[in-house]
MIMIVEX-432755 format. One record per residue: residue in one letter; x, y, z of N, C-alpha, C, CB in turn. Coordinates in nm, 4 decimals. Glycine has a CB too. Layout:
% residues N
<node rest="A" n_east="X" n_north="Y" n_up="Z" ca_east="X" ca_north="Y" ca_up="Z" c_east="X" c_north="Y" c_up="Z" cb_east="X" cb_north="Y" cb_up="Z"/>
...
% end
This chain:
% residues 88
<node rest="X" n_east="-1.9530" n_north="0.7432" n_up="0.2995" ca_east="-1.8230" ca_north="0.7378" ca_up="0.2362" c_east="-1.7501" c_north="0.8686" c_up="0.2648" cb_east="-1.8359" cb_north="0.7127" cb_up="0.0833"/>
<node rest="X" n_east="-1.6250" n_north="0.8602" n_up="0.3088" ca_east="-1.5475" ca_north="0.9810" ca_up="0.3375" c_east="-1.5033" c_north="1.0468" c_up="0.2070" cb_east="-1.4246" cb_north="0.9478" cb_up="0.4258"/>
<node rest="X" n_east="-1.4587" n_north="1.1727" n_up="0.2145" ca_east="-1.4149" ca_north="1.2409" ca_up="0.0927" c_east="-1.2970" c_north="1.1727" c_up="0.0240" cb_east="-1.3782" cb_north="1.3827" cb_up="0.1249"/>
<node rest="X" n_east="-1.2195" n_north="1.0936" n_up="0.0985" ca_east="-1.1036" ca_north="1.0269" ca_up="0.0397" c_east="-1.1356" c_north="0.8909" c_up="-0.0196" cb_east="-0.9971" cb_north="1.0115" cb_up="0.1426"/>
<node rest="X" n_east="-1.2512" n_north="0.8376" n_up="0.0110" ca_east="-1.2838" ca_north="0.7055" ca_up="-0.0386" c_east="-1.3267" c_north="0.7136" c_up="-0.1840" cb_east="-1.3934" cb_north="0.6413" cb_up="0.0463"/>
<node rest="X" n_east="-1.2668" n_north="0.6260" n_up="-0.2633" ca_east="-1.3043" ca_north="0.6155" ca_up="-0.4029" c_east="-1.3069" c_north="0.4684" c_up="-0.4381" cb_east="-1.2068" cb_north="0.6946" cb_up="-0.4951"/>
<node rest="X" n_east="-1.3824" n_north="0.4323" n_up="-0.5383" ca_east="-1.3794" ca_north="0.2927" ca_up="-0.5796" c_east="-1.2381" c_north="0.2572" c_up="-0.6258" cb_east="-1.4831" cb_north="0.2658" cb_up="-0.6923"/>
<node rest="X" n_east="-1.1920" n_north="0.1394" n_up="-0.5888" ca_east="-1.0604" ca_north="0.0959" ca_up="-0.6362" c_east="-1.0685" c_north="0.0796" c_up="-0.7864" cb_east="-1.0149" cb_north="-0.0373" cb_up="-0.5674"/>
<node rest="X" n_east="-0.9584" n_north="0.0812" n_up="-0.8490" ca_east="-0.9576" ca_north="0.0633" ca_up="-0.9931" c_east="-0.9019" c_north="0.1847" c_up="-1.0624" cb_east="-1.0965" cb_north="0.0339" cb_up="-1.0439"/>
<node rest="X" n_east="-0.9893" n_north="0.2594" n_up="-1.1301" ca_east="-0.9429" ca_north="0.3704" ca_up="-1.2130" c_east="-0.8644" c_north="0.4740" c_up="-1.1336" cb_east="-1.0604" cb_north="0.4367" cb_up="-1.2801"/>
<node rest="X" n_east="-0.9136" n_north="0.5166" n_up="-1.0194" ca_east="-0.8447" ca_north="0.6198" ca_up="-0.9412" c_east="-0.7102" c_north="0.5680" c_up="-0.8927" cb_east="-0.9310" cb_north="0.6646" cb_up="-0.8214"/>
<node rest="X" n_east="-0.7088" n_north="0.4476" n_up="-0.8381" ca_east="-0.5845" ca_north="0.3893" ca_up="-0.7891" c_east="-0.4856" c_north="0.3709" c_up="-0.9038" cb_east="-0.6116" cb_north="0.2548" cb_up="-0.7196"/>
<node rest="X" n_east="-0.5320" n_north="0.3177" n_up="-1.0151" ca_east="-0.4449" ca_north="0.2964" ca_up="-1.1302" c_east="-0.3899" c_north="0.4290" c_up="-1.1821" cb_east="-0.5206" cb_north="0.2232" cb_up="-1.2416"/>
<node rest="X" n_east="-0.4714" n_north="0.5323" n_up="-1.1818" ca_east="-0.4277" ca_north="0.6638" ca_up="-1.2288" c_east="-0.3187" c_north="0.7220" c_up="-1.1369" cb_east="-0.5482" cb_north="0.7604" cb_up="-1.2364"/>
<node rest="X" n_east="-0.3362" n_north="0.7078" n_up="-1.0055" ca_east="-0.2349" ca_north="0.7567" ca_up="-0.9116" c_east="-0.1031" c_north="0.6811" c_up="-0.9279" cb_east="-0.2854" cb_north="0.7437" cb_up="-0.7674"/>
<node rest="X" n_east="-0.1115" n_north="0.5498" n_up="-0.9452" ca_east="0.0093" ca_north="0.4691" ca_up="-0.9660" c_east="0.0775" c_north="0.5133" c_up="-1.0953" cb_east="-0.0252" cb_north="0.3167" cb_up="-0.9710"/>
<node rest="X" n_east="-0.0011" n_north="0.5323" n_up="-1.1999" ca_east="0.0532" ca_north="0.5767" ca_up="-1.3286" c_east="0.1233" c_north="0.7120" c_up="-1.3136" cb_east="-0.0591" cb_north="0.5861" cb_up="-1.4344"/>
<node rest="X" n_east="0.0564" n_north="0.8055" n_up="-1.2476" ca_east="0.1130" ca_north="0.9395" ca_up="-1.2303" c_east="0.2425" c_north="0.9347" c_up="-1.1487" cb_east="0.0109" cb_north="1.0321" cb_up="-1.1619"/>
<node rest="X" n_east="0.2421" n_north="0.8612" n_up="-1.0393" ca_east="0.3621" ca_north="0.8509" ca_up="-0.9551" c_east="0.4764" c_north="0.7872" c_up="-1.0341" cb_east="0.3325" cb_north="0.7682" cb_up="-0.8270"/>
<node rest="X" n_east="0.4457" n_north="0.6847" n_up="-1.1115" ca_east="0.5488" ca_north="0.6188" ca_up="-1.1910" c_east="0.6020" c_north="0.7095" c_up="-1.3020" cb_east="0.4941" cb_north="0.4904" cb_up="-1.2510"/>
<node rest="X" n_east="0.5169" n_north="0.7941" n_up="-1.3578" ca_east="0.5619" ca_north="0.8905" ca_up="-1.4587" c_east="0.6606" c_north="0.9897" c_up="-1.3972" cb_east="0.4411" cb_north="0.9657" cb_up="-1.5199"/>
<node rest="X" n_east="0.6312" n_north="1.0337" n_up="-1.2764" ca_east="0.7223" ca_north="1.1248" ca_up="-1.2054" c_east="0.8564" c_north="1.0544" c_up="-1.1839" cb_east="0.6610" cb_north="1.1706" cb_up="-1.0683"/>
<node rest="X" n_east="0.8513" n_north="0.9300" n_up="-1.1402" ca_east="0.9741" ca_north="0.8533" ca_up="-1.1174" c_east="1.0528" c_north="0.8352" c_up="-1.2468" cb_east="0.9412" cb_north="0.7165" cb_up="-1.0566"/>
<node rest="X" n_east="0.9836" n_north="0.8109" n_up="-1.3562" ca_east="1.0507" ca_north="0.7950" ca_up="-1.4858" c_east="1.1269" c_north="0.9215" c_up="-1.5223" cb_east="0.9486" cb_north="0.7610" cb_up="-1.5961"/>
<node rest="X" n_east="1.0661" n_north="1.0361" n_up="-1.4981" ca_east="1.1327" ca_north="1.1633" ca_up="-1.5262" c_east="1.2604" c_north="1.1778" c_up="-1.4439" cb_east="1.0380" cb_north="1.2807" cb_up="-1.4976"/>
<node rest="X" n_east="1.2530" n_north="1.1466" n_up="-1.3148" ca_east="1.3659" ca_north="1.1717" ca_up="-1.2248" c_east="1.4705" c_north="1.0610" c_up="-1.2247" cb_east="1.3153" cb_north="1.1909" cb_up="-1.0855"/>
<node rest="X" n_east="1.4426" n_north="0.9444" n_up="-1.2825" ca_east="1.5396" ca_north="0.8351" ca_up="-1.2720" c_east="1.6681" c_north="0.8593" c_up="-1.3503" cb_east="1.4768" cb_north="0.7078" cb_up="-1.3191"/>
<node rest="X" n_east="1.6710" n_north="0.9612" n_up="-1.4351" ca_east="1.7952" ca_north="0.9944" ca_up="-1.5048" c_east="1.8901" c_north="1.0757" c_up="-1.4168" cb_east="1.7643" cb_north="1.0716" cb_up="-1.6324"/>
<node rest="X" n_east="1.8407" n_north="1.1211" n_up="-1.3029" ca_east="1.9210" ca_north="1.1982" ca_up="-1.2077" c_east="2.0036" c_north="1.1015" c_up="-1.1211" cb_east="1.8295" cb_north="1.2890" cb_up="-1.1180"/>
<node rest="X" n_east="2.1086" n_north="1.1514" n_up="-1.0557" ca_east="2.1778" ca_north="1.0673" ca_up="-0.9574" c_east="2.0760" c_north="1.0170" c_up="-0.8531" cb_east="2.2946" cb_north="1.1471" cb_up="-0.8878"/>
<node rest="X" n_east="2.0998" n_north="0.8985" n_up="-0.7988" ca_east="2.0008" ca_north="0.8298" ca_up="-0.7134" c_east="1.9454" c_north="0.9175" c_up="-0.6014" cb_east="2.0630" cb_north="0.7062" cb_up="-0.6527"/>
<node rest="X" n_east="2.0324" n_north="0.9848" n_up="-0.5256" ca_east="1.9828" ca_north="1.0652" ca_up="-0.4136" c_east="1.8995" c_north="1.1835" c_up="-0.4626" cb_east="2.0997" cb_north="1.1155" cb_up="-0.3284"/>
<node rest="X" n_east="1.9377" n_north="1.2423" n_up="-0.5754" ca_east="1.8603" ca_north="1.3528" ca_up="-0.6315" c_east="1.7271" c_north="1.3041" c_up="-0.6884" cb_east="1.9409" cb_north="1.4241" cb_up="-0.7403"/>
<node rest="X" n_east="1.7271" n_north="1.1829" n_up="-0.7431" ca_east="1.6041" ca_north="1.1269" ca_up="-0.7992" c_east="1.5008" c_north="1.1038" c_up="-0.6893" cb_east="1.6335" cb_north="0.9950" cb_up="-0.8733"/>
<node rest="X" n_east="1.5441" n_north="1.0454" n_up="-0.5795" ca_east="1.4534" ca_north="1.0206" ca_up="-0.4666" c_east="1.3969" c_north="1.1518" c_up="-0.4148" cb_east="1.5262" cb_north="0.9452" cb_up="-0.3531"/>
<node rest="X" n_east="1.4841" n_north="1.2479" n_up="-0.3935" ca_east="1.4420" ca_north="1.3794" ca_up="-0.3442" c_east="1.3498" c_north="1.4474" c_up="-0.4450" cb_east="1.5647" cb_north="1.4686" cb_up="-0.3156"/>
<node rest="X" n_east="1.3800" n_north="1.4344" n_up="-0.5739" ca_east="1.2979" ca_north="1.4964" ca_up="-0.6778" c_east="1.1571" c_north="1.4421" c_up="-0.6817" cb_east="1.3618" cb_north="1.4777" cb_up="-0.8116"/>
<node rest="X" n_east="1.1437" n_north="1.3101" n_up="-0.6705" ca_east="1.0108" ca_north="1.2481" ca_up="-0.6695" c_east="0.9316" c_north="1.2977" c_up="-0.5487" cb_east="1.0219" cb_north="1.0930" cb_up="-0.6674"/>
<node rest="X" n_east="0.9934" n_north="1.2928" n_up="-0.4319" ca_east="0.9236" ca_north="1.3352" ca_up="-0.3100" c_east="0.8861" c_north="1.4832" c_up="-0.3161" cb_east="1.0109" cb_north="1.3083" cb_up="-0.1865"/>
<node rest="X" n_east="0.9786" n_north="1.5664" n_up="-0.3610" ca_east="0.9522" ca_north="1.7103" ca_up="-0.3687" c_east="0.8374" c_north="1.7394" c_up="-0.4651" cb_east="1.0786" cb_north="1.7860" cb_up="-0.4126"/>
<node rest="X" n_east="0.8378" n_north="1.6736" n_up="-0.5798" ca_east="0.7306" ca_north="1.6960" ca_up="-0.6776" c_east="0.5942" c_north="1.6572" c_up="-0.6193" cb_east="0.7579" cb_north="1.6158" cb_up="-0.8067"/>
<node rest="X" n_east="0.5876" n_north="1.5403" n_up="-0.5579" ca_east="0.4602" ca_north="1.4951" ca_up="-0.5006" c_east="0.4178" c_north="1.5875" c_up="-0.3863" cb_east="0.4716" cb_north="1.3489" cb_up="-0.4500"/>
<node rest="X" n_east="0.5113" n_north="1.6280" n_up="-0.3023" ca_east="0.4775" ca_north="1.7191" ca_up="-0.1921" c_east="0.4264" c_north="1.8541" c_up="-0.2425" cb_east="0.5993" cb_north="1.7406" cb_up="-0.1028"/>
<node rest="X" n_east="0.4842" n_north="1.9038" n_up="-0.3502" ca_east="0.4448" ca_north="2.0353" ca_up="-0.4020" c_east="0.3139" c_north="2.0328" c_up="-0.4805" cb_east="0.5541" cb_north="2.0898" cb_up="-0.4898"/>
<node rest="X" n_east="0.2932" n_north="1.9283" n_up="-0.5584" ca_east="0.1857" ca_north="1.9326" ca_up="-0.6572" c_east="0.0685" c_north="1.8387" c_up="-0.6308" cb_east="0.2414" cb_north="1.9018" cb_up="-0.7894"/>
<node rest="X" n_east="0.0809" n_north="1.7475" n_up="-0.5376" ca_east="-0.0307" ca_north="1.6583" ca_up="-0.5075" c_east="-0.1028" c_north="1.7103" c_up="-0.3842" cb_east="0.0180" cb_north="1.5119" cb_up="-0.4859"/>
<node rest="X" n_east="-0.2324" n_north="1.7211" n_up="-0.3928" ca_east="-0.3104" ca_north="1.7647" ca_up="-0.2779" c_east="-0.3113" c_north="1.6542" c_up="-0.1727" cb_east="-0.4549" cb_north="1.8018" cb_up="-0.3200"/>
<node rest="X" n_east="-0.3438" n_north="1.6891" n_up="-0.0477" ca_east="-0.3414" ca_north="1.5899" ca_up="0.0600" c_east="-0.4241" c_north="1.4634" c_up="0.0296" cb_east="-0.3922" cb_north="1.6534" cb_up="0.1873"/>
<node rest="X" n_east="-0.5376" n_north="1.4802" n_up="-0.0332" ca_east="-0.6217" ca_north="1.3638" ca_up="-0.0660" c_east="-0.5458" c_north="1.2644" c_up="-0.1531" cb_east="-0.7507" cb_north="1.4086" cb_up="-0.1377"/>
<node rest="X" n_east="-0.4720" n_north="1.3147" n_up="-0.2516" ca_east="-0.3959" ca_north="1.2278" ca_up="-0.3413" c_east="-0.2824" c_north="1.1584" c_up="-0.2667" cb_east="-0.3400" cb_north="1.3084" cb_up="-0.4591"/>
<node rest="X" n_east="-0.2139" n_north="1.2338" n_up="-0.1795" ca_east="-0.1051" ca_north="1.1729" ca_up="-0.1024" c_east="-0.1589" c_north="1.0686" c_up="-0.0054" cb_east="-0.0268" cb_north="1.2804" cb_up="-0.0259"/>
<node rest="X" n_east="-0.2756" n_north="1.0953" n_up="0.0535" ca_east="-0.3389" ca_north="0.9981" ca_up="0.1435" c_east="-0.3673" c_north="0.8684" c_up="0.0673" cb_east="-0.4706" cb_north="1.0559" cb_up="0.2041"/>
<node rest="X" n_east="-0.4196" n_north="0.8823" n_up="-0.0523" ca_east="-0.4498" ca_north="0.7646" ca_up="-0.1351" c_east="-0.3217" c_north="0.6919" c_up="-0.1754" cb_east="-0.5290" cb_north="0.8059" cb_up="-0.2610"/>
<node rest="X" n_east="-0.2148" n_north="0.7673" n_up="-0.2044" ca_east="-0.0869" ca_north="0.7055" ca_up="-0.2387" c_east="-0.0369" c_north="0.6190" c_up="-0.1231" cb_east="0.0176" cb_north="0.8132" cb_up="-0.2744"/>
<node rest="X" n_east="-0.0444" n_north="0.6714" n_up="-0.0010" ca_east="-0.0006" ca_north="0.5925" ca_up="0.1147" c_east="-0.0892" c_north="0.4701" c_up="0.1374" cb_east="0.0001" cb_north="0.6794" cb_up="0.2402"/>
<node rest="X" n_east="-0.2175" n_north="0.4813" n_up="0.1082" ca_east="-0.3064" ca_north="0.3645" ca_up="0.1191" c_east="-0.2647" c_north="0.2573" c_up="0.0186" cb_east="-0.4547" cb_north="0.4055" cb_up="0.0957"/>
<node rest="X" n_east="-0.2277" n_north="0.2997" n_up="-0.1011" ca_east="-0.1807" ca_north="0.2054" ca_up="-0.2034" c_east="-0.0511" c_north="0.1395" c_up="-0.1574" cb_east="-0.1597" cb_north="0.2772" cb_up="-0.3395"/>
<node rest="X" n_east="0.0410" n_north="0.2193" n_up="-0.1054" ca_east="0.1683" ca_north="0.1653" ca_up="-0.0566" c_east="0.1445" c_north="0.0679" c_up="0.0579" cb_east="0.2618" cb_north="0.2790" cb_up="-0.0110"/>
<node rest="X" n_east="0.0578" n_north="0.1047" n_up="0.1518" ca_east="0.0297" ca_north="0.0189" ca_up="0.2675" c_east="-0.0356" c_north="-0.1124" c_up="0.2270" cb_east="-0.0599" cb_north="0.0918" cb_up="0.3662"/>
<node rest="X" n_east="-0.1111" n_north="-0.1096" n_up="0.1189" ca_east="-0.1797" ca_north="-0.2303" ca_up="0.0716" c_east="-0.0804" c_north="-0.3323" c_up="0.0170" cb_east="-0.2826" cb_north="-0.1945" cb_up="-0.0365"/>
<node rest="X" n_east="0.0336" n_north="-0.2844" n_up="-0.0352" ca_east="0.1355" ca_north="-0.3734" ca_up="-0.0901" c_east="0.1044" c_north="-0.4127" c_up="-0.2336" cb_east="0.1482" cb_north="-0.4978" cb_up="-0.0043"/>
<node rest="X" n_east="0.2032" n_north="-0.4711" n_up="-0.3005" ca_east="0.1909" ca_north="-0.5155" ca_up="-0.4397" c_east="0.1206" c_north="-0.4101" c_up="-0.5238" cb_east="0.1146" cb_north="-0.6489" cb_up="-0.4477"/>
<node rest="X" n_east="0.1735" n_north="-0.2880" n_up="-0.5187" ca_east="0.1055" ca_north="-0.1714" ca_up="-0.5733" c_east="0.1329" c_north="-0.1435" c_up="-0.7196" cb_east="0.1426" cb_north="-0.0537" cb_up="-0.4957"/>
<node rest="X" n_east="0.2404" n_north="-0.1968" n_up="-0.7728" ca_east="0.2796" ca_north="-0.1622" ca_up="-0.9080" c_east="0.3578" c_north="-0.0325" c_up="-0.9146" cb_east="0.1588" cb_north="-0.1526" cb_up="-0.9951"/>
<node rest="X" n_east="0.3875" n_north="0.0245" n_up="-0.7979" ca_east="0.4645" ca_north="0.1484" ca_up="-0.7938" c_east="0.6111" c_north="0.1213" c_up="-0.8241" cb_east="0.4502" cb_north="0.2163" cb_up="-0.6569"/>
<node rest="X" n_east="0.6732" n_north="0.2157" n_up="-0.8904" ca_east="0.8151" ca_north="0.2089" ca_up="-0.9207" c_east="0.8955" c_north="0.2002" c_up="-0.7908" cb_east="0.8589" cb_north="0.3312" cb_up="-1.0041"/>
<node rest="X" n_east="1.0061" n_north="0.1251" n_up="-0.7920" ca_east="1.0917" ca_north="0.1232" ca_up="-0.6728" c_east="1.1366" c_north="0.2631" c_up="-0.6304" cb_east="1.2136" cb_north="0.0364" cb_up="-0.6983"/>
<node rest="X" n_east="1.1520" n_north="0.3536" n_up="-0.7267" ca_east="1.1921" ca_north="0.4905" ca_up="-0.6939" c_east="1.0834" c_north="0.5626" c_up="-0.6147" cb_east="1.2242" cb_north="0.5685" cb_up="-0.8216"/>
<node rest="X" n_east="0.9576" n_north="0.5396" n_up="-0.6483" ca_east="0.8468" ca_north="0.5993" ca_up="-0.5720" c_east="0.8470" c_north="0.5434" c_up="-0.4302" cb_east="0.7094" cb_north="0.5717" cb_up="-0.6414"/>
<node rest="X" n_east="0.8653" n_north="0.4128" n_up="-0.4183" ca_east="0.8680" ca_north="0.3504" ca_up="-0.2857" c_east="0.9857" c_north="0.4010" c_up="-0.2031" cb_east="0.8749" cb_north="0.1980" cb_up="-0.2986"/>
<node rest="X" n_east="1.0988" n_north="0.4242" n_up="-0.2680" ca_east="1.2160" ca_north="0.4772" ca_up="-0.1966" c_east="1.1916" c_north="0.6213" c_up="-0.1514" cb_east="1.3417" cb_north="0.4704" cb_up="-0.2865"/>
<node rest="X" n_east="1.1141" n_north="0.6969" n_up="-0.2300" ca_east="1.0839" ca_north="0.8360" ca_up="-0.1960" c_east="0.9745" c_north="0.8484" c_up="-0.0904" cb_east="1.0427" cb_north="0.9112" cb_up="-0.3202"/>
<node rest="X" n_east="0.8973" n_north="0.7438" n_up="-0.0689" ca_east="0.7814" ca_north="0.7498" ca_up="0.0213" c_east="0.8126" c_north="0.8066" c_up="0.1602" cb_east="0.7236" cb_north="0.6122" cb_up="0.0369"/>
<node rest="X" n_east="0.9237" n_north="0.7706" n_up="0.2240" ca_east="0.9504" ca_north="0.8288" ca_up="0.3564" c_east="0.9688" c_north="0.9807" c_up="0.3555" cb_east="1.0732" cb_north="0.7654" cb_up="0.4147"/>
<node rest="X" n_east="0.9989" n_north="1.0379" n_up="0.2404" ca_east="1.0182" ca_north="1.1830" ca_up="0.2298" c_east="0.8903" c_north="1.2568" c_up="0.1900" cb_east="1.1274" cb_north="1.2132" cb_up="0.1288"/>
<node rest="X" n_east="0.7877" n_north="1.1805" n_up="0.1550" ca_east="0.6608" ca_north="1.2411" ca_up="0.1147" c_east="0.5803" c_north="1.2711" c_up="0.2411" cb_east="0.5805" cb_north="1.1470" cb_up="0.0174"/>
<node rest="X" n_east="0.5254" n_north="1.3906" n_up="0.2484" ca_east="0.4477" ca_north="1.4316" ca_up="0.3660" c_east="0.3169" c_north="1.3545" c_up="0.3715" cb_east="0.4201" cb_north="1.5837" cb_up="0.3637"/>
<node rest="X" n_east="0.3005" n_north="1.2812" n_up="0.4794" ca_east="0.1784" ca_north="1.2023" ca_up="0.4975" c_east="0.0736" c_north="1.2898" c_up="0.5659" cb_east="0.2063" cb_north="1.0728" cb_up="0.5813"/>
<node rest="X" n_east="-0.0384" n_north="1.3170" n_up="0.4964" ca_east="-0.1422" ca_north="1.4014" ca_up="0.5554" c_east="-0.2133" c_north="1.3322" c_up="0.6717" cb_east="-0.2437" cb_north="1.4407" cb_up="0.4492"/>
<node rest="X" n_east="-0.2672" n_north="1.4127" n_up="0.7590" ca_east="-0.3473" ca_north="1.3586" ca_up="0.8687" c_east="-0.4721" c_north="1.2916" c_up="0.8126" cb_east="-0.3860" cb_north="1.4701" cb_up="0.9693"/>
<node rest="X" n_east="-0.5223" n_north="1.1902" n_up="0.8809" ca_east="-0.6450" ca_north="1.1256" ca_up="0.8344" c_east="-0.7616" c_north="1.2239" c_up="0.8359" cb_east="-0.6777" cb_north="1.0031" cb_up="0.9214"/>
<node rest="X" n_east="-0.8542" n_north="1.1998" n_up="0.7464" ca_east="-0.9745" ca_north="1.2831" ca_up="0.7401" c_east="-1.0753" c_north="1.2277" c_up="0.8390" cb_east="-1.0343" cb_north="1.2873" cb_up="0.5953"/>
<node rest="X" n_east="-1.1300" n_north="1.3173" n_up="0.9194" ca_east="-1.2333" ca_north="1.2753" ca_up="1.0137" c_east="-1.3672" c_north="1.2731" c_up="0.9402" cb_east="-1.2387" cb_north="1.3706" cb_up="1.1385"/>
<node rest="X" n_east="-1.4414" n_north="1.1648" n_up="0.9631" ca_east="-1.5737" ca_north="1.1569" ca_up="0.9017" c_east="-1.6685" c_north="1.2517" c_up="0.9709" cb_east="-1.6284" cb_north="1.0139" cb_up="0.9068"/>
<node rest="X" n_east="-1.7512" n_north="1.3160" n_up="0.8921" ca_east="-1.8524" ca_north="1.4083" ca_up="0.9460" c_east="-1.9770" c_north="1.3265" c_up="0.9759" cb_east="-1.8842" cb_north="1.5263" cb_up="0.8452"/>
<node rest="X" n_east="-2.0189" n_north="1.3327" n_up="1.0999" ca_east="-2.1382" ca_north="1.2570" ca_up="1.1410" c_east="-2.2601" c_north="1.3474" c_up="1.1310" cb_east="-2.1227" cb_north="1.2014" cb_up="1.2864"/>
<node rest="X" n_east="-2.3687" n_north="1.2947" n_up="1.0776" ca_east="-2.4903" ca_north="1.3773" ca_up="1.0687" c_east="-2.5414" c_north="1.4153" c_up="1.2089" cb_east="-2.6012" cb_north="1.3018" cb_up="0.9902"/>
<node rest="X" n_east="-2.5935" n_north="1.5356" n_up="1.2171" ca_east="-2.6428" ca_north="1.5863" ca_up="1.3471" c_east="-2.7783" c_north="1.5284" c_up="1.3808" cb_east="-2.6513" cb_north="1.7395" cb_up="1.3460"/>
% end
């Protein structure tokens, strides 16, 4: 199992919850500022592993993510994939 792999369920639900909470905070802003605010917050405060998992959730579809999070997704920095370490 790679460092980014986690059982679906609690971790995925927690990331969706956190992203939606960020969107809830920023949705009172004008639309363009809200999108930028969500992306900026996630880029600044989420480690690459969390952002990688967020993109996996988005790619899977039917994620439960707020439309504002989905609109901000193109502005969120997508980390490079993690290479698996093979035993010697």
